[in-house]
Legacy VTK file of the C-alpha trace (Angstrom):
# vtk DataFile Version 3.0
C-alpha trace
ASCII
DATASET POLYDATA
POINTS 115 float
-11.321 -16.900 -1.509
-10.531 -13.345 -0.498
-7.005 -11.990 -0.756
-7.874 -9.072 1.506
-6.035 -10.319 4.634
-2.824 -10.591 2.608
-2.583 -6.905 1.729
-0.107 -4.451 3.075
1.580 -1.543 1.300
2.894 -3.900 -1.354
2.045 -7.268 -2.765
3.772 -9.778 -5.019
1.693 -12.133 -7.116
2.567 -15.173 -9.135
-0.027 -15.709 -11.795
-0.456 -17.646 -14.987
-0.471 -21.383 -15.447
-1.073 -23.114 -12.127
-1.451 -19.828 -10.242
-4.096 -17.180 -9.672
-6.218 -15.658 -12.443
-4.993 -12.158 -13.399
-8.475 -10.701 -13.790
-9.451 -11.793 -10.258
-6.183 -10.471 -8.862
-6.591 -7.098 -10.535
-10.206 -6.789 -9.371
-9.239 -7.669 -5.800
-6.346 -5.197 -5.734
-8.420 -2.390 -7.271
-11.458 -2.961 -5.061
-10.091 -4.164 -1.717
-6.521 -3.067 -1.194
-5.980 -0.600 1.664
-5.568 3.111 1.010
-1.818 2.939 1.634
-1.311 0.169 -0.957
1.248 1.398 -3.490
3.246 -1.462 -5.037
2.254 -4.500 -7.067
4.836 -6.979 -8.351
3.759 -9.463 -10.980
5.650 -12.570 -12.032
3.835 -13.500 -15.218
3.849 -13.652 -18.975
0.182 -13.871 -19.920
-1.745 -10.763 -18.826
-4.423 -9.748 -21.287
-4.420 -6.134 -22.467
-8.122 -5.869 -21.631
-7.626 -7.030 -18.029
-4.663 -4.688 -17.563
-6.508 -1.664 -18.932
-9.603 -2.455 -16.868
-7.403 -2.609 -13.761
-5.764 0.739 -14.551
-9.170 2.375 -15.050
-10.384 1.046 -11.686
-7.134 2.155 -10.031
-7.500 5.632 -11.536
-11.017 5.930 -10.108
-10.054 4.873 -6.564
-10.342 7.251 -3.655
-7.920 8.381 -2.382
-5.746 8.673 -5.460
-2.391 6.947 -5.017
0.355 6.321 -7.556
0.837 2.585 -8.051
4.333 1.249 -8.550
3.823 -1.664 -10.942
6.743 -4.049 -11.352
6.823 -6.843 -13.914
9.392 -9.529 -13.139
10.669 -11.763 -15.940
7.880 -10.569 -18.199
8.017 -10.553 -21.983
6.073 -7.352 -22.683
4.392 -7.124 -26.066
3.758 -3.849 -27.857
0.050 -3.680 -26.964
0.724 -4.136 -23.235
3.520 -1.550 -23.360
1.230 1.013 -25.031
-1.318 0.583 -22.237
1.388 0.894 -19.577
2.822 4.053 -21.155
-0.668 5.580 -21.439
-1.304 5.217 -17.706
2.239 6.185 -16.786
1.773 9.414 -18.747
-1.511 10.012 -16.906
0.320 9.714 -13.568
-1.654 6.629 -12.516
1.280 4.198 -12.354
5.059 4.105 -12.215
6.294 1.125 -14.180
9.454 -0.957 -13.757
10.814 -4.160 -15.218
13.152 -6.490 -13.359
14.625 -9.880 -13.941
14.142 -12.587 -11.330
17.724 -12.488 -10.030
17.610 -8.719 -9.571
14.356 -9.035 -7.611
15.730 -11.784 -5.379
18.872 -9.737 -4.637
16.736 -6.738 -3.640
14.474 -8.902 -1.451
17.527 -10.339 0.291
18.902 -6.838 0.919
15.566 -5.721 2.397
15.500 -8.688 4.766
19.111 -8.065 5.810
18.217 -4.511 6.891
15.219 -5.533 9.018
LINES 1 116
115 0 1 2 3 4 5 6 7 8 9 10 11 12 13 14 15 16 17 18 19 20 21 22 23 24 25 26 27 28 29 30 31 32 33 34 35 36 37 38 39 40 41 42 43 44 45 46 47 48 49 50 51 52 53 54 55 56 57 58 59 60 61 62 63 64 65 66 67 68 69 70 71 72 73 74 75 76 77 78 79 80 81 82 83 84 85 86 87 88 89 90 91 92 93 94 95 96 97 98 99 100 101 102 103 104 105 106 107 108 109 110 111 112 113 114
């Protein structure tokens, strides 16, 4: 199943147990997201360091180059994942944020109130 029709400038994914496979999600985003895509929100707690790094490498090699705002929501980040994130943040490939679920829901509600 292709996720391509779902893309816009941003995308929120729920992955992990009972949801989509992270590796497939990352490959789809890196290979098929539109040029104006710039924000990926992930609700998860089981991303492998290898899959994350592979995604960042593919994102870095995309044309045109675009900074990706990566947001982890309710994610328990281990040291290995954080090192990978910091590496690609320092390279100017991503901008990383962490949010808790309530904070994200409040922001979503505010966005819908303004539209």
